[in-house]
N, C-alpha and C positions, 0 to 999 in steps of 0.2 A: 522779287529778285533780291538775294542777300547782298547787303552793302559790304564793300571791301573794308578790312580792318583799318583803323586810323594809323597803326604802327605795327610793323612786323620785323622781328629779328630772327634770322635763320643761320644756324651753324656758327654762331659768334665765338671766336677764340681770342683771348687777349692775355698778354703777360707783359711785365715790365722788366724783362731781363732775367727773371727768376722763375719760380713755379707759376703756372698759369692761374690767372684770376678766374677766368671762365674758359671752358673748352667745349665746343659744340653746343652752345646755348641757343635755345629756341624760345621765343616769347611773342605773344600777340596781345594788343590792346584794342578792344572793340569800342564802337560808339556807345556812350552811356556808361562805360566802366567807371567804378569807383573802387580803386585798388590801394591796399596798404602794401608797401614794399618793406619787408622786415628781414632781419638777420643780425648776427652778432656784430659788434664793433669790429671793423677791419675785414668783414666778409665781402666787401665790394659793393655795398648798396649805392653810395654816391658815384662810384665809377660806372656802375651799370646805368644809373640815371643819365650820366653824361654821354654814354654810348647811345641811349635812347634819344637824347636831345641832339645827337649829331656832333657833339663837341669833342668826343674822343673817338678816334678811328680804330676799329678792331684790327687785329693781325689777319684774321680770316673771317669770312661770313658776310652776310648781307643785311643792310638796314633798308626797309622799304616804307616810304610814306607816300600815299597816293597824291597825285597832283591836286593842288587846291586846299589840302589839309594843312592847317597851321598848328605847330607844336611850340608851346611856350615853356621855358625852364626858369625856375627860381633857384639859384645856387646859394650855398651857405656864405660865401665870401664874394659878393658882387664887385665888379670893377667899374667904378664911377669916374674914371679918368676922362677929362675932357668936358665935364659938365660942371657948371658953376653952382647949382643948387640941387637939392634932392628932387624938387619938382621938375626941373629941367630933365633930369635923368628919367624920372618915372613917365614923363609925357613924350619922351623921344619915340618916334615911330607911330604915334597916334595921328589920325587924320586931323586936319585943322578944324578947330571948333569943338573938339571932344576932350579938351583938357579937364572938363568938369568931372570926368571919370576918376582922374587922379585925386581931385579934391575930395570926392566921396570916399575913396579908399583911404586917403590920408586921415580923414576924420575918424573912420572906424578903427584904423590901425594906430592912431594916436601919434602922428608925427607932423611936423610943420614943413610943408613943401618949400618954404622960403629959406630953410636952413642951408647954409653954405656947406658944400661937400667937404671942404677942408676942416670944418669945425664939427662935422657930424660924428657921432659915436658909431661903433660897429653895429649896434642894435638898430640905430636909425637908418643906416644904409641897407640893412636887411629888410626893414619895413618898406623902404622905398622900392626895393627890388620886387617885393611881394605886391605892392600897389601897382607897379608897372605891369606885372603879369595879369593881375585882375582887370586892369583898365584895358589891356589889349584883347582880353577875352578870346584866347585861341580855342580851337576845338579840342585840343589835348593839353592839359596843364601838368607839368612835372614839378612837384613841390618837395624840396629837400629841407626838412626840419623847419617848416613855416612857422611853428609856434614858439621857437626859440626867441627870446627877447620880447615876447608879447605877454602882457598881463592877462588876468583871467577875463576881464571885460572884453579885451581885444580878441582873445581866443573865441569867446562866444560870438562876437560879431563875425569873425572869419567862418566859424561853423555855419552860421546862418547863410552867408554868401555861397558857400560850397554846397550846402544842402539845396539851394534854389537854382544853381547854375545848370544849364543844359550840357555843359562841356563834360568830357571825360577827364579823369585825373588819376594820377599815381602819387601817393604821399609817402615820404619817409618821415617818421615822427617817433619820439619817445613817449609822447602823451597818449596813454592808453585810452583815456576817456574820449579824446578827440578822434582816435581811430575807430573806436567802437561806435561812435555817433554817426560816422560818415561813410564807412567802407562796406562794400558788399562782396568783395573778393580779396584774396591775399596772394602776393608773390613772395615766396620764402626762399632767400638765398641761403644755402647750407652746403659748405664745402665745394663751392664752385658750381653747384647745380641749382637751378631755379624751378621750384614746384609751384603750381597754381591750385588754389582752393576756391571754389565758387561760393563759399560762405565768408562772411565778413570777419574782421579782426576779433570779434566777440568769441568766435569759435576757434581761433588760431591755436591756443595752447592745447586744447584737447586734440586737435588734428596733429600737431607736432608730436605730442606724446605717443599717439597711436603709431605714427610713422617710425619713431625711435624704437618702440616696443617691437614692431615687425622687423626692423633691422637687427636688433639684438637676437631675436629668435632665429633669423636667417644665418647670422654669423655663428651662433651656437651650433646649428645643424651642420654648417660647413666645417667647423672645427672638429666635430665628431667624425665626419666622413674622412677628413684628412688623417686623424689619429688612427681610424680603423684601417685605412688603406696603407698608412705608414707601417703598421704592425705586419700587414700582409707582405709588404715589400721586403722587410727585414727577415721574416721567417721563411719565405719560400720563393724568393725571386730567382735564385740560382737554378732551382729545379724546374721552373716554369718560364724561364726567360724568353724563349722564342715565341710561345703561344700567348704570352701575356704582355707583349710590348705596348698594346693599346691601353691596357690598364695602367701601366707605368706612365705613359704619356698623360692619361687622365689625371693621375696623382700630381704630376708636375703642373698641369693646368690648374688644378684646384689650389695648389700652393701659390701659383702666380696670382690667381684671383684673390686669395686671402691677403697676399702681400700688397695688392693694389687697393684694398679697401682703405679708405681714409677714415680714421676714427674721428668722430665728431669731437669738436673742441669742448673740453670740460668747462664747468663754471669756475669762476674765480674762487680762490681759497681765502676769501675775506673773513676776518673775524675781528670782533671788538672785545676788549677785556676791560671791564670796569675796575678802576683802581680802588683804593680804600673807600668805604662808604662815606658819602658826604653827610652832613647833618640833615635832619628831617626837613628843615627849611633851607631851600636852595637860594632863592632870590625873593626879596620883598621890596616892592616899590610903593612909595607913598607920595601921591600928589605930584608926580614928575611931569614936567612940561618942557617943550622945546620949540624954538623958532630960529630960523636963519633970516635975519633982517625982517622984512615984512611978511615973509612966508611962514605961516603957522604950521608946524609939523605935528605937535601933540598938545592937546589940552590937558589939564591936570588929570592924571591917570593912576589908579591903584591896581596892583597885581601881586599875588602871592603864588609862588611856584614851589611845590614840594618835591621831595625826592621821588623819582620814577615817573613824573609828569612828562607828557609829550605835547608840547605847545607849538601850534602852527600859527604863523603870521601871514595874513592874506590882505590883498588890496591892490589897487592900480599901481603901475610903475611910477616912481617919484613921489609916492605918498608918504614915505618915511619908514618903511618896514625895517630896513637895515639899520637906520638911525636908532629906532626903538630898541632893536636887538643889541646894538653897541651900548646904549645907555644901561640896559639891564645887566650887561656883563662888565660894566665899569670902564669900557674903552672910551665912551663919550659921556661927559658930565651933563646932567640936565640943567636947564636954566633955573628951575625951582623944584622943590621936592627932594626926596632922598631915596637912595637905593642901598639896601643892606644885603650883602652876599653872605651865604651860609658858610659853615666851617668845612675845612678839608676839601675844598673844591679843586679838581684837576680838570682844566678846560681844554678841549680840542676843537679847532675851528676849521670848517670847510668854507672858504670864501668864494663867492660867485666870480670875482674878478681874477681868480687864480694868481693873485698878487704874490703869493709865497713861492711861485715857481719861477726859476731863472731860465728863460727860454734858450739862453746861449749855452747852458750846461748840458752835458749828456745825462741820461737817466741814471747811470752809474754814479757820476759825480754828485748829482743832485741829492742822492740818498746818503752816500758815505760822508758828504760834507755837511749834512744836517746835524747841528749840535746835539739834538735830542736822539739821533740815531747812530752817531759815530761810535765806533769801537776803538778804544785807545790802541795805537800801534798797528792797526790793521786797515788797509786801504781796499780790502775786498769783502768786508763784512759790515753788516748793520745790526743794530740792537733792535730786536723785535720783541716787545713785551717782556723785556728783561733777559732774553736769550739771544746770543750772537747767531747770525745766520748769513750765509753767503748772499751777496747782493743779487746775483743772477737768480738764485733759487727763490729769493723773496719776490723779485719781479715776475717770475713765472707763476707765482701764486695769484698774480693779478693779470695773467694772460699776456704778458710781454715775453717775446722770445729772446734768445741770447743775442741775436744780431741787433735788436732794438736797444739793448743795454748801453751800447756805445753811440747811439743816435742822439742828436740834439733834441731837447724837450720841445723846442719850437717846431719840429717836424711832425709832432704827434697830432692826431685828429682830436676833435673836441672830446669825444668819448674816452680816448686814451689819456688825455690830460686829466679828466675827471677821475679815472681809475688810479693814476699816479698820485693825485692828491689824496684819495682815499687810502692808498698804501702808506702815505706819510702819517696821516692822523691815526690810522689803526695800528701803527707800530708801537705806540705808547699807551699805557693804561690811562683811562680818563673816567670821570664820573659826571661830566657835563659836556654834552656834545652839541656844538652850535653849527647848524647846517644851512648855509645861505645858497639857495638854488642848487642843491646837489644832483637833481635829476636831469639837468640839461645834458643832452648828448649820450646818456647811458642807454644801452640796449635793454630790451625787455627782460632778458634773463638776469642781467646784473641788477636791474631795478627790483626784481622779485627777491633776489638774494639780499640786497640791502634792506629791504622791508623786513625780511625774516630776521636779519641780524639785529635790527632796531627793536623788534618785538621781544627778543631775548636779552637785550642789553639791560643791565641792572641800574644804569645811571639815568640821568635826566636828559631830555632832547628838546632843543629849541630849533624850529624849522621854518625857513622862509621858502615858499614854493608856489608856483602857478600850476602845478600838476594836481588836478582835482582828485584823480584816482589815488595818487600816492598819499595825499593828505587824508583821504578817507581811510586808508589802510593803516596809517601810522598815528594820527593825532588823537589825543583825548580831550584837548581844549583848542579852540580856534579864536585868535585875536584878529578881528576884522578892522582894518584901518579904512574908514569909509569916507575920508576927505575932510577938509576943514578942521583938521586936528582931532577928529573923533576916533577913538579906539574903543571897540565894544567886545566884551568877552562872551563867547558862546561855548556851551558844552559840546564835545564831540568833534567830528571832522567836517569836511566841506559840505556834505549832504545835510548833516545836522544843522549847520550854520544856515544853509539856505532855507530849511524848514522853519527854523526859529525866527529868521528874519521876515519870512513871508507872514508868519503869524503876528509879528509885531506891526507889520505894515497894514494888515487887515485884522485889527484886534477883535472884531465881532466874531471871527472864526477861532480865535484863541481860547484856551481854557481860562475861565475867569477865576481869580483867586478867591479863596473862601472868605466870607465876610468876617470882620472882626467881631468878637463876642461883645454883646451889649449887656450891661448889668441890669438887673431888675431895679425898679424904683426903690431908692433908699439903701441900695447895697453898693458899696465901693468896690471897684475892680482893683485887685491886688497887682501892683506893678512889679516886674521882675527885679530881683535884687541886683545891685550894681557892686562891682569890686569883688574881692575875694573874702571868703570866711577865714577864720583863724585856722581851721583844719586844712583848707585849700592852700593857704599861704605856706603852711608847714610842708604839705605834699609837694608844692612847687620847688621848695628848697631842697628836698631830699631826692627828688626824681633824677637829677643829673648823676648822683652817686649810684643809684640803682641802674641807670642806663649804662654807665661805664662798667659796672660789674657784669652785666649781662653781655656786653660786647666782648669783655675779656674771656668769659666762659664760652661764648660762641667761637672765638678764635682758637681756644684750646681744643674744643671738640672738633672743629674743622681740621686742625692739624692732625688730630688722632685718627680721624676718618680718611685722611689723605693716603694712608697706607693701602696700596691696591691688594695686598695679600690678607688684610685683616678679615674680610668676609669669610675666607676659607679657614684661616687658622683660629679665629675666635668669633664664631657667628653670634653668640650671645652678647658679647661685648659690643660687637658691631650694631646689633639691634638696639641695645640700651642706649648707646651713644647717639644713634640716629634719632631715636625718640626724644632724648634729652636735647638734641640740637633743635629739633622742630619746636619743642616746648619753649625753649629760650628765645628762638626767633619770633615766635608769636607774642611772648611776653615783652620783648624789646619793641615790637611794632606798637603794642598797646601802650607801653610806657611813653614812647615818643609822641603818640597821638594825644595822650593825656597831658603831657608837658605842653604841647602846642596849644591845646584848648585852654589850659590854665594861663599860659602866657598871654594869649589873646584877651582873655577875660580881665587879666591884670592891667593890660594896656588900655582896655576900654574904660 
């Protein structure tokens, strides 16, 4: 006999005084389900999860949970009022003698149950809420962004717990690697409709694109039918009015159907513009170290970052990733060692604390009062990459509607705050982008777009993130902070780091270095020359002038080619100028590389 669903929603309709969030929604969760709940920021994912948990009552419809079935919910902002410590909150509701469940979860999630609630951070409170849910072990777990504020080690621990549990669960998460590893089905909220796929998140994007392609084709066919019927109505309706009223009514129905179609929300119009090119050398750190009292953050560490590098910093929470980032950008001084910043740096910072956002301000005021975006004498425009633009139009580029422009920043969701911060840093040209936890709360489409933008960005990127998938897609170098002040540099992204680290832990499996050459008896091995030869010294002195000349020529050719009509009016000149530009860009890259090599040799 088939077992009843753990949870069933039927005909759910809900609005908050305006357009409906859901209308006639049906949804079923079965025993053993592992479901990803996905959708754009603002599509209603958290609201739907609260309806599923019974915390929000729908205007119409029915929520059914069979007797004896327990449903647990982990929300993004848990209320711990009335509890002295995080452990007290997490253990509330557990049978006597089962507090050990909280201790196990606290160790895996990395928080101290003895921490007082009034002294706990938002991240610690969320981890306590997650520990409470895991300790209670309900038959259905509803998890709203469980990986936020978890480091990569804790995410791995949580993955293992969810992989082994017999409970069903529904997860909202921005962490694509997490969703791919755990889910076997998808609920997709799109324009108030929830669709279900019986394949996991790994196949979601292909499924979504197929549905959108089918929608576009159906809309195109309907538009053609409306145009054809409209021509018929104009040309012959008077002569055939009586016997063709049915056709007229069908045309009206098609127009009503077309008007009722809700166009899917477009992607954000995000863009990054690199400012003037920085020098080839962006940051050079030599022997930098840092400690706060008895806590060692960083042992002496060397790092050289060149223009165009994408460097990710990974490691457990509290290990010092943000501190290292601030030392490299000059915001925090190292205890020992030195940091040299390259020339012409224009730095833009995305901070994980959202400290640059004033939550009491409206979105409108937050942008027009930003000194770097303000347009003199205008209270309705902002400067976007050197061009004035109406503040509402710019907000719409980041998927905010006109009503939200006058709403306080504090009322925004986590994903909306992240998009607003991106709007601010993308308004000005930069050539060094510092991103501290940029992926928290962003939806899948925005993450994809951000990844593509970073791929095309001409500047340098420094990234702190716990999102393994995002690191793999973006980073060319990974700095792993492994505790006790150790920072180790690895080539590539997260997966490359894991492979190289595994080889280092098991050296017998690693590729052994080639043996050093041994001289024959009586033959001396020639040591490599130290310092610069006379010719190399002369070359090092003349290269800056050569580089400056190439940069000037590149600027002139770029200005010449910026004329959009040039290709049609003077195709030969366009071709020669394009070839000349490519040659000079290649020569500039070679000259800068040569200068850097000689500079390093001279320093040695």
